[in-house]
Biopython code that builds the backbone (N, CA, C, O; Angstrom):
import numpy as np
from Bio.PDB.StructureBuilder import StructureBuilder

atoms = [
    (1, "MET", "N", (0.906, -1.260, -0.044)),
    (1, "MET", "CA", (-0.087, 0.217, 0.231)),
    (1, "MET", "C", (1.115, 0.905, -0.096)),
    (1, "MET", "O", (2.279, 0.657, 0.219)),
    (2, "SER", "N", (0.553, 1.943, -0.883)),
    (2, "SER", "CA", (1.179, 3.347, -0.926)),
    (2, "SER", "C", (0.812, 4.482, 0.141)),
    (2, "SER", "O", (-0.328, 4.616, 0.586)),
    (3, "ILE", "N", (1.986, 5.348, 0.535)),
    (3, "ILE", "CA", (1.711, 6.156, 1.847)),
    (3, "ILE", "C", (0.629, 7.403, 0.994)),
    (3, "ILE", "O", (-0.326, 7.825, 1.646)),
    (4, "TYR", "N", (0.785, 7.792, -0.060)),
    (4, "TYR", "CA", (0.340, 8.826, -0.871)),
    (4, "TYR", "C", (-1.156, 8.722, -0.315)),
    (4, "TYR", "O", (-1.538, 7.659, 0.174)),
    (5, "GLY", "N", (-1.919, 9.727, -0.384)),
    (5, "GLY", "CA", (-2.967, 9.713, 0.158)),
    (5, "GLY", "C", (-3.986, 10.031, -1.058)),
    (5, "GLY", "O", (-4.993, 10.691, -0.799)),
    (6, "GLY", "N", (-3.778, 9.627, -2.237)),
    (6, "GLY", "CA", (-4.416, 9.640, -3.489)),
    (6, "GLY", "C", (-3.646, 9.635, -4.627)),
    (6, "GLY", "O", (-2.446, 9.810, -4.415)),
    (7, "ILE", "N", (-4.148, 9.413, -6.356)),
    (7, "ILE", "CA", (-3.146, 9.544, -7.495)),
    (7, "ILE", "C", (-2.628, 10.565, -7.885)),
    (7, "ILE", "O", (-1.641, 10.519, -8.619)),
    (8, "LYS", "N", (-3.306, 11.991, -7.388)),
    (8, "LYS", "CA", (-2.768, 12.831, -7.350)),
    (8, "LYS", "C", (-1.511, 13.368, -6.958)),
    (8, "LYS", "O", (-0.564, 13.982, -7.451)),
    (9, "VAL", "N", (-1.855, 12.926, -5.958)),
    (9, "VAL", "CA", (-0.341, 13.590, -4.919)),
    (9, "VAL", "C", (0.838, 12.164, -5.580)),
    (9, "VAL", "O", (2.023, 12.420, -5.794)),
    (10, "LYS", "N", (0.453, 11.223, -5.740)),
    (10, "LYS", "CA", (1.564, 10.216, -6.679)),
    (10, "LYS", "C", (1.906, 10.944, -7.642)),
    (10, "LYS", "O", (3.092, 11.275, -7.632)),
    (11, "ARG", "N", (1.065, 11.441, -8.768)),
    (11, "ARG", "CA", (1.789, 11.324, -9.341)),
    (11, "ARG", "C", (2.248, 12.953, -9.636)),
    (11, "ARG", "O", (2.826, 13.283, -10.672)),
    (12, "THR", "N", (1.827, 14.069, -8.358)),
    (12, "THR", "CA", (2.735, 15.132, -8.146)),
    (12, "THR", "C", (4.376, 14.829, -7.833)),
    (12, "THR", "O", (5.423, 15.389, -8.159)),
    (13, "ILE", "N", (4.026, 13.635, -7.021)),
    (13, "ILE", "CA", (5.317, 13.489, -6.576)),
    (13, "ILE", "C", (6.306, 12.524, -8.177)),
    (13, "ILE", "O", (7.369, 12.746, -8.757)),
    (14, "GLU", "N", (5.773, 12.010, -8.250)),
    (14, "GLU", "CA", (6.251, 11.517, -9.571)),
    (14, "GLU", "C", (6.381, 12.765, -10.839)),
    (14, "GLU", "O", (6.946, 12.408, -11.873)),
    (15, "PHE", "N", (5.919, 14.053, -10.765)),
    (15, "PHE", "CA", (6.315, 15.031, -11.575)),
    (15, "PHE", "C", (7.475, 15.576, -11.110)),
    (15, "PHE", "O", (8.496, 15.834, -11.748)),
    (16, "LEU", "N", (7.267, 15.716, -10.071)),
    (16, "LEU", "CA", (8.559, 16.559, -9.186)),
    (16, "LEU", "C", (9.868, 15.755, -9.568)),
    (16, "LEU", "O", (10.924, 16.156, -10.057)),
    (17, "GLY", "N", (9.396, 14.300, -9.130)),
    (17, "GLY", "CA", (10.819, 13.455, -9.224)),
    (17, "GLY", "C", (11.661, 13.533, -10.863)),
    (17, "GLY", "O", (12.849, 13.340, -11.121)),
    (18, "TRP", "N", (10.867, 13.781, -11.494)),
    (18, "TRP", "CA", (11.259, 13.686, -12.957)),
    (18, "TRP", "C", (11.686, 14.951, -13.298)),
    (18, "TRP", "O", (12.766, 15.315, -13.765)),
    (19, "SER", "N", (10.524, 15.682, -12.952)),
    (19, "SER", "CA", (11.475, 17.462, -13.325)),
    (19, "SER", "C", (12.681, 17.905, -12.320)),
    (19, "SER", "O", (13.347, 18.938, -12.388)),
    (20, "SER", "N", (12.774, 16.954, -11.465)),
    (20, "SER", "CA", (14.275, 17.464, -10.259)),
    (20, "SER", "C", (15.322, 16.870, -11.665)),
    (20, "SER", "O", (16.204, 17.568, -12.165)),
    (21, "VAL", "N", (14.999, 15.536, -12.098)),
    (21, "VAL", "CA", (15.981, 15.044, -12.696)),
    (21, "VAL", "C", (16.305, 15.790, -14.001)),
    (21, "VAL", "O", (17.493, 15.768, -14.321)),
    (22, "VAL", "N", (15.504, 16.412, -14.765)),
    (22, "VAL", "CA", (15.640, 17.248, -15.650)),
    (22, "VAL", "C", (16.257, 18.502, -15.485)),
    (22, "VAL", "O", (16.848, 18.897, -16.490)),
    (23, "VAL", "N", (16.285, 19.218, -14.525)),
    (23, "VAL", "CA", (16.927, 20.700, -14.431)),
    (23, "VAL", "C", (18.295, 20.083, -13.693)),
    (23, "VAL", "O", (19.301, 20.731, -13.982)),
    (24, "THR", "N", (18.511, 19.001, -12.832)),
    (24, "THR", "CA", (19.873, 18.511, -12.371)),
    (24, "THR", "C", (20.857, 18.173, -13.340)),
    (24, "THR", "O", (22.075, 18.347, -13.303)),
    (25, "ILE", "N", (19.994, 17.565, -14.382)),
    (25, "ILE", "CA", (21.018, 16.915, -16.111)),
    (25, "ILE", "C", (21.285, 18.355, -16.615)),
    (25, "ILE", "O", (22.458, 18.509, -16.955)),
    (26, "PHE", "N", (20.490, 19.461, -16.753)),
    (26, "PHE", "CA", (20.407, 21.079, -17.120)),
    (26, "PHE", "C", (21.621, 21.691, -16.659)),
    (26, "PHE", "O", (22.510, 22.271, -17.281)),
    (27, "ALA", "N", (21.456, 21.414, -15.309)),
    (27, "ALA", "CA", (22.372, 21.913, -14.309)),
    (27, "ALA", "C", (24.231, 21.448, -14.536)),
    (27, "ALA", "O", (25.312, 22.010, -14.357)),
    (28, "LEU", "N", (23.785, 20.209, -14.985)),
    (28, "LEU", "CA", (25.249, 19.438, -14.843)),
    (28, "LEU", "C", (25.891, 19.937, -16.353)),
    (28, "LEU", "O", (27.070, 20.279, -16.448)),
    (29, "CYS", "N", (25.003, 19.931, -17.455)),
    (29, "CYS", "CA", (25.691, 20.434, -18.646)),
    (29, "CYS", "C", (26.091, 22.092, -18.268)),
    (29, "CYS", "O", (27.248, 22.479, -18.431)),
    (30, "SER", "N", (25.382, 22.700, -17.928)),
    (30, "SER", "CA", (25.743, 23.741, -18.146)),
    (30, "SER", "C", (26.885, 24.104, -17.460)),
    (30, "SER", "O", (27.589, 25.056, -17.796)),
    (31, "THR", "N", (27.201, 23.041, -16.060)),
    (31, "THR", "CA", (28.463, 23.348, -15.577)),
    (31, "THR", "C", (29.695, 23.115, -16.042)),
    (31, "THR", "O", (30.713, 23.775, -15.836)),
    (32, "LEU", "N", (29.525, 21.932, -16.820)),
    (32, "LEU", "CA", (30.571, 21.483, -17.832)),
    (32, "LEU", "C", (30.831, 22.414, -18.600)),
    (32, "LEU", "O", (31.886, 23.017, -18.402)),
    (33, "VAL", "N", (29.773, 22.912, -19.950)),
    (33, "VAL", "CA", (29.947, 23.888, -20.525)),
    (33, "VAL", "C", (30.776, 25.297, -19.855)),
    (33, "VAL", "O", (31.656, 25.940, -20.426)),
    (34, "THR", "N", (30.350, 25.487, -18.826)),
    (34, "THR", "CA", (31.531, 26.869, -18.166)),
    (34, "THR", "C", (32.296, 26.745, -17.620)),
    (34, "THR", "O", (33.000, 27.719, -17.353)),
    (35, "THR", "N", (32.684, 25.139, -17.010)),
    (35, "THR", "CA", (33.661, 24.988, -16.627)),
    (35, "THR", "C", (34.994, 24.822, -17.825)),
    (35, "THR", "O", (36.099, 25.363, -17.796)),
    (36, "TYR", "N", (34.416, 23.864, -18.858)),
    (36, "TYR", "CA", (35.307, 23.802, -20.388)),
    (36, "TYR", "C", (35.274, 25.269, -21.235)),
    (36, "TYR", "O", (35.510, 25.370, -22.439)),
    (37, "HIS", "N", (34.914, 26.412, -20.298)),
    (37, "HIS", "CA", (35.103, 27.775, -20.924)),
    (37, "HIS", "C", (34.627, 27.264, -22.189)),
    (37, "HIS", "O", (35.585, 26.981, -22.908)),
    (38, "PHE", "N", (33.546, 27.045, -22.715)),
    (38, "PHE", "CA", (33.187, 26.651, -24.091)),
    (38, "PHE", "C", (32.282, 27.799, -24.156)),
    (38, "PHE", "O", (32.147, 28.206, -25.310)),
    (39, "ILE", "N", (31.440, 28.623, -23.035)),
    (39, "ILE", "CA", (30.512, 29.790, -22.470)),
    (39, "ILE", "C", (30.744, 30.174, -21.217)),
    (39, "ILE", "O", (31.497, 29.498, -20.515)),
    (40, "THR", "N", (30.103, 31.382, -20.704)),
    (40, "THR", "CA", (30.387, 31.730, -19.672)),
    (40, "THR", "C", (28.863, 32.247, -19.412)),
    (40, "THR", "O", (28.230, 33.024, -20.127)),
    (41, "LEU", "N", (28.365, 31.516, -18.006)),
    (41, "LEU", "CA", (27.409, 31.313, -17.495)),
    (41, "LEU", "C", (27.702, 31.796, -15.966)),
    (41, "LEU", "O", (28.501, 31.193, -15.250)),
    (42, "ARG", "N", (27.250, 32.509, -15.701)),
    (42, "ARG", "CA", (27.405, 33.554, -14.335)),
    (42, "ARG", "C", (27.257, 32.269, -12.860)),
    (42, "ARG", "O", (28.071, 32.139, -11.944)),
    (43, "TYR", "N", (26.288, 31.678, -13.016)),
    (43, "TYR", "CA", (25.660, 30.732, -11.766)),
    (43, "TYR", "C", (26.677, 29.520, -11.609)),
    (43, "TYR", "O", (27.004, 28.997, -10.544)),
    (44, "PHE", "N", (27.097, 29.188, -12.849)),
    (44, "PHE", "CA", (27.646, 27.727, -12.985)),
    (44, "PHE", "C", (29.068, 27.678, -13.576)),
    (44, "PHE", "O", (29.466, 26.990, -14.517)),
    (45, "MET", "N", (29.736, 28.551, -12.824)),
    (45, "MET", "CA", (31.340, 28.740, -12.583)),
    (45, "MET", "C", (31.822, 27.923, -11.324)),
    (45, "MET", "O", (33.020, 28.053, -11.072)),
    (46, "SER", "N", (31.153, 27.171, -10.560)),
    (46, "SER", "CA", (31.714, 26.586, -9.701)),
    (46, "SER", "C", (30.561, 25.642, -9.516)),
    (46, "SER", "O", (29.453, 26.104, -9.792)),
    (47, "TYR", "N", (30.634, 24.308, -9.065)),
    (47, "TYR", "CA", (29.790, 23.011, -9.089)),
    (47, "TYR", "C", (28.400, 23.497, -7.631)),
    (47, "TYR", "O", (27.922, 22.634, -6.895)),
    (48, "LYS", "N", (28.161, 24.438, -7.577)),
    (48, "LYS", "CA", (27.179, 24.933, -6.146)),
    (48, "LYS", "C", (26.026, 24.611, -6.690)),
    (48, "LYS", "O", (25.321, 23.726, -6.205)),
    (49, "VAL", "N", (25.635, 25.407, -7.950)),
    (49, "VAL", "CA", (23.843, 24.818, -8.344)),
    (49, "VAL", "C", (23.999, 23.457, -8.746)),
    (49, "VAL", "O", (23.025, 22.705, -8.797)),
    (50, "PHE", "N", (25.115, 23.101, -9.024)),
    (50, "PHE", "CA", (25.087, 21.725, -9.507)),
    (50, "PHE", "C", (24.860, 20.584, -8.214)),
    (50, "PHE", "O", (24.190, 19.568, -8.400)),
    (51, "GLN", "N", (25.571, 20.921, -6.760)),
    (51, "GLN", "CA", (25.322, 20.456, -6.108)),
    (51, "GLN", "C", (23.811, 20.570, -5.308)),
    (51, "GLN", "O", (22.967, 19.675, -5.337)),
    (52, "GLU", "N", (23.703, 21.514, -4.787)),
    (52, "GLU", "CA", (21.701, 22.145, -4.622)),
    (52, "GLU", "C", (21.274, 21.223, -5.542)),
    (52, "GLU", "O", (20.654, 20.395, -4.875)),
    (53, "CYS", "N", (21.253, 20.894, -6.690)),
    (53, "CYS", "CA", (19.898, 20.232, -7.825)),
    (53, "CYS", "C", (20.506, 18.877, -7.124)),
    (53, "CYS", "O", (19.557, 18.276, -6.622)),
    (54, "ILE", "N", (21.450, 18.340, -6.956)),
    (54, "ILE", "CA", (21.513, 16.893, -6.756)),
    (54, "ILE", "C", (20.923, 16.635, -5.153)),
    (54, "ILE", "O", (20.366, 15.575, -4.869)),
    (55, "VAL", "N", (21.102, 17.661, -4.213)),
    (55, "VAL", "CA", (20.848, 17.310, -2.946)),
    (55, "VAL", "C", (19.129, 17.619, -2.884)),
    (55, "VAL", "O", (18.603, 17.011, -1.952)),
    (56, "VAL", "N", (18.143, 18.480, -3.738)),
    (56, "VAL", "CA", (16.862, 18.667, -3.869)),
    (56, "VAL", "C", (16.508, 17.356, -4.631)),
    (56, "VAL", "O", (15.441, 16.880, -4.244)),
    (57, "THR", "N", (17.193, 16.581, -5.716)),
    (57, "THR", "CA", (16.698, 15.834, -6.212)),
    (57, "THR", "C", (16.549, 14.444, -5.814)),
    (57, "THR", "O", (15.559, 13.732, -5.982)),
    (58, "MET", "N", (17.864, 14.091, -5.163)),
    (58, "MET", "CA", (17.860, 13.473, -3.992)),
    (58, "MET", "C", (16.753, 12.745, -2.869)),
    (58, "MET", "O", (16.397, 11.578, -2.701)),
    (59, "PHE", "N", (16.436, 13.914, -2.263)),
    (59, "PHE", "CA", (15.490, 13.751, -0.979)),
    (59, "PHE", "C", (14.177, 13.791, -1.718)),
    (59, "PHE", "O", (13.368, 13.017, -1.208)),
    (60, "ILE", "N", (13.601, 14.604, -3.005)),
    (60, "ILE", "CA", (12.488, 14.044, -3.649)),
    (60, "ILE", "C", (11.733, 12.496, -4.021)),
    (60, "ILE", "O", (10.612, 11.988, -4.043)),
    (61, "TRP", "N", (13.563, 12.044, -4.366)),
    (61, "TRP", "CA", (13.616, 10.588, -4.973)),
    (61, "TRP", "C", (13.370, 9.829, -4.042)),
    (61, "TRP", "O", (12.716, 8.827, -4.334)),
    (62, "SER", "N", (13.827, 10.033, -2.483)),
    (62, "SER", "CA", (13.823, 9.811, -0.923)),
    (62, "SER", "C", (12.383, 9.553, -1.073)),
    (62, "SER", "O", (11.980, 8.398, -1.212)),
    (63, "PHE", "N", (11.630, 10.501, -1.054)),
    (63, "PHE", "CA", (10.147, 10.050, -0.644)),
    (63, "PHE", "C", (9.858, 9.482, -1.593)),
    (63, "PHE", "O", (9.579, 8.325, -1.279)),
    (64, "LYS", "N", (9.741, 9.679, -2.832)),
    (64, "LYS", "CA", (9.057, 9.112, -4.399)),
    (64, "LYS", "C", (9.658, 7.092, -3.850)),
    (64, "LYS", "O", (8.882, 6.157, -4.048)),
    (65, "LEU", "N", (10.375, 6.979, -3.526)),
    (65, "LEU", "CA", (11.058, 5.678, -3.267)),
    (65, "LEU", "C", (10.434, 4.935, -2.482)),
    (65, "LEU", "O", (10.052, 3.788, -2.718)),
    (66, "TYR", "N", (10.247, 5.763, -1.158)),
    (66, "TYR", "CA", (9.451, 5.530, -0.173)),
    (66, "TYR", "C", (8.004, 5.104, -0.405)),
    (66, "TYR", "O", (7.409, 4.032, -0.288)),
    (67, "GLY", "N", (7.739, 6.049, -0.690)),
    (67, "GLY", "CA", (5.820, 6.249, -1.572)),
    (67, "GLY", "C", (5.765, 4.708, -1.618)),
    (67, "GLY", "O", (5.089, 3.991, -0.881)),
    (68, "THR", "N", (6.817, 4.217, -2.878)),
    (68, "THR", "CA", (5.896, 3.434, -3.705)),
    (68, "THR", "C", (6.586, 2.320, -3.881)),
    (68, "THR", "O", (6.379, 1.509, -4.784)),
    (69, "GLY", "N", (7.719, 2.210, -2.739)),
    (69, "GLY", "CA", (8.676, 0.274, -2.529)),
    (69, "GLY", "C", (7.510, -0.138, -1.730)),
    (69, "GLY", "O", (6.407, 0.374, -1.532)),
    (70, "LYS", "N", (8.119, -1.279, -1.307)),
    (70, "LYS", "CA", (7.320, -2.097, -1.047)),
    (70, "LYS", "C", (8.711, -3.477, 0.064)),
    (70, "LYS", "O", (9.482, -4.361, -0.311)),
    (71, "GLY", "N", (8.355, -2.934, 1.352)),
    (71, "GLY", "CA", (9.410, -4.246, 2.436)),
    (71, "GLY", "C", (10.331, -3.911, 2.620)),
    (71, "GLY", "O", (10.233, -2.929, 3.357)),
    (72, "LYS", "N", (11.642, -4.192, 2.317)),
    (72, "LYS", "CA", (12.673, -3.433, 2.835)),
    (72, "LYS", "C", (13.649, -2.467, 1.763)),
    (72, "LYS", "O", (14.500, -1.615, 2.017)),
    (73, "ARG", "N", (13.084, -3.044, 0.353)),
    (73, "ARG", "CA", (13.452, -2.130, -0.442)),
    (73, "ARG", "C", (13.233, -0.671, -0.597)),
    (73, "ARG", "O", (14.018, 0.007, -1.261)),
    (74, "LYS", "N", (11.987, -0.064, 0.109)),
    (74, "LYS", "CA", (11.409, 1.127, -0.056)),
    (74, "LYS", "C", (12.573, 1.789, 1.244)),
    (74, "LYS", "O", (13.205, 2.835, 1.101)),
    (75, "TRP", "N", (12.630, 1.025, 2.293)),
    (75, "TRP", "CA", (13.507, 1.716, 3.044)),
    (75, "TRP", "C", (14.950, 1.619, 2.437)),
    (75, "TRP", "O", (15.431, 2.645, 1.956)),
    (76, "ILE", "N", (15.714, 0.384, 2.427)),
    (76, "ILE", "CA", (17.114, 0.965, 1.643)),
    (76, "ILE", "C", (17.114, 1.983, 0.294)),
    (76, "ILE", "O", (17.838, 2.975, 0.211)),
    (77, "TYR", "N", (16.299, 1.609, -0.593)),
    (77, "TYR", "CA", (16.519, 3.015, -1.568)),
    (77, "TYR", "C", (16.303, 3.896, -1.006)),
    (77, "TYR", "O", (17.219, 4.719, -0.991)),
    (78, "SER", "N", (15.150, 4.221, -0.308)),
    (78, "SER", "CA", (15.422, 5.484, 0.680)),
    (78, "SER", "C", (16.429, 6.302, 1.203)),
    (78, "SER", "O", (16.800, 7.476, 1.202)),
    (79, "MET", "N", (16.764, 5.036, 1.716)),
    (79, "MET", "CA", (17.970, 5.705, 2.534)),
    (79, "MET", "C", (19.389, 5.934, 1.948)),
    (79, "MET", "O", (20.263, 6.667, 2.409)),
    (80, "ILE", "N", (19.440, 5.168, 0.853)),
    (80, "ILE", "CA", (20.625, 5.387, -0.248)),
    (80, "ILE", "C", (20.326, 6.776, -0.665)),
    (80, "ILE", "O", (21.197, 7.552, -0.272)),
    (81, "CYS", "N", (19.538, 7.240, -1.219)),
    (81, "CYS", "CA", (19.577, 8.459, -1.541)),
    (81, "CYS", "C", (19.085, 10.060, -0.496)),
    (81, "CYS", "O", (19.167, 11.180, -1.001)),
    (82, "VAL", "N", (18.790, 9.920, 0.395)),
    (82, "VAL", "CA", (19.218, 10.217, 1.680)),
    (82, "VAL", "C", (20.711, 10.552, 2.285)),
    (82, "VAL", "O", (21.244, 11.503, 2.857)),
    (83, "LEU", "N", (21.056, 9.341, 1.872)),
    (83, "LEU", "CA", (22.657, 9.615, 2.179)),
    (83, "LEU", "C", (23.761, 10.172, 0.963)),
    (83, "LEU", "O", (24.830, 10.768, 1.097)),
    (84, "PHE", "N", (23.160, 9.795, -0.059)),
    (84, "PHE", "CA", (23.398, 10.807, -0.986)),
    (84, "PHE", "C", (23.400, 12.605, -0.939)),
    (84, "PHE", "O", (24.292, 13.452, -0.971)),
    (85, "ALA", "N", (22.367, 12.631, -0.875)),
    (85, "ALA", "CA", (21.772, 14.078, -0.391)),
    (85, "ALA", "C", (22.838, 14.374, 0.857)),
    (85, "ALA", "O", (23.539, 15.345, 0.574)),
    (86, "ALA", "N", (23.096, 13.904, 1.932)),
    (86, "ALA", "CA", (23.386, 14.196, 3.284)),
    (86, "ALA", "C", (24.889, 14.383, 3.020)),
    (86, "ALA", "O", (25.499, 15.283, 3.598)),
    (87, "ALA", "N", (25.644, 13.348, 1.947)),
    (87, "ALA", "CA", (26.790, 13.652, 1.740)),
    (87, "ALA", "C", (27.656, 14.708, 0.845)),
    (87, "ALA", "O", (28.807, 15.137, 0.918)),
    (88, "THR", "N", (26.310, 14.968, -0.230)),
    (88, "THR", "CA", (26.809, 16.454, -0.679)),
    (88, "THR", "C", (26.684, 17.511, -0.077)),
    (88, "THR", "O", (27.460, 18.460, -0.193)),
    (89, "VAL", "N", (25.377, 17.471, 0.868)),
    (89, "VAL", "CA", (25.487, 18.376, 1.672)),
    (89, "VAL", "C", (26.612, 18.519, 2.712)),
    (89, "VAL", "O", (26.544, 19.547, 3.385)),
    (90, "TYR", "N", (27.411, 17.868, 2.916)),
    (90, "TYR", "CA", (28.506, 17.928, 3.609)),
    (90, "TYR", "C", (29.688, 18.127, 3.033)),
    (90, "TYR", "O", (30.736, 18.394, 3.623)),
    (91, "PHE", "N", (29.495, 17.971, 1.616)),
    (91, "PHE", "CA", (31.235, 18.190, 0.711)),
    (91, "PHE", "C", (30.415, 19.686, 0.374)),
    (91, "PHE", "O", (31.323, 20.444, 0.033)),
    (92, "MET", "N", (29.692, 20.104, 0.343)),
    (92, "MET", "CA", (29.169, 21.730, 0.116)),
    (92, "MET", "C", (29.844, 22.741, 0.995)),
    (92, "MET", "O", (30.461, 23.774, 0.734)),
    (93, "GLN", "N", (29.481, 22.015, 2.336)),
    (93, "GLN", "CA", (29.556, 22.929, 3.578)),
    (93, "GLN", "C", (31.152, 22.918, 3.937)),
    (93, "GLN", "O", (31.602, 23.663, 4.808)),
    (94, "ASN", "N", (32.214, 21.741, 2.972)),
    (94, "ASN", "CA", (33.474, 21.814, 3.463)),
    (94, "ASN", "C", (34.139, 22.199, 2.367)),
    (94, "ASN", "O", (35.333, 21.900, 2.325)),
    (95, "ASP", "N", (33.558, 22.929, 1.254)),
    (95, "ASP", "CA", (34.027, 23.706, -0.142)),
    (95, "ASP", "C", (34.913, 22.331, -0.785)),
    (95, "ASP", "O", (36.064, 22.381, -1.219)),
    (96, "VAL", "N", (33.921, 20.957, -0.701)),
    (96, "VAL", "CA", (34.761, 19.862, -1.374)),
    (96, "VAL", "C", (34.064, 19.613, -2.755)),
    (96, "VAL", "O", (32.985, 19.021, -2.794)),
    (97, "TRP", "N", (34.939, 20.256, -4.357)),
    (97, "TRP", "CA", (33.728, 20.083, -5.332)),
    (97, "TRP", "C", (33.719, 19.134, -5.865)),
    (97, "TRP", "O", (32.815, 18.882, -6.662)),
]
sb = StructureBuilder()
sb.init_structure("model")
sb.init_model(0)
sb.init_chain("A")
sb.init_seg("    ")
for serial, (resi, resn, name, xyz) in enumerate(atoms, 1):
    if name == "N":
        sb.init_residue(resn, " ", resi, " ")
    sb.init_atom(name, np.array(xyz, "f"), 0.0, 1.0, " ", f" {name:<3s}", serial, name[0])
structure = sb.get_structure()
């Protein structure tokens, strides 16, 4: 059984999850293009925006996987996403790219 209250909530979480993936891919491409000096985009000169996108995406996917998973898998996959997000926050705080 799902933790979501209804089908609209489930679809909203899925939409947010995939939208965050698209935004993260855009941030990755923009960061790489700026890092290699093909074009200059002010906010993508460091990895900060990309790291922030990763954190948001991992938290959304953690919630999504917890809500749709069954048994131990929902806990394991959800915790893996939370660990990735926490590790990224740790690296952001310590200025590790």
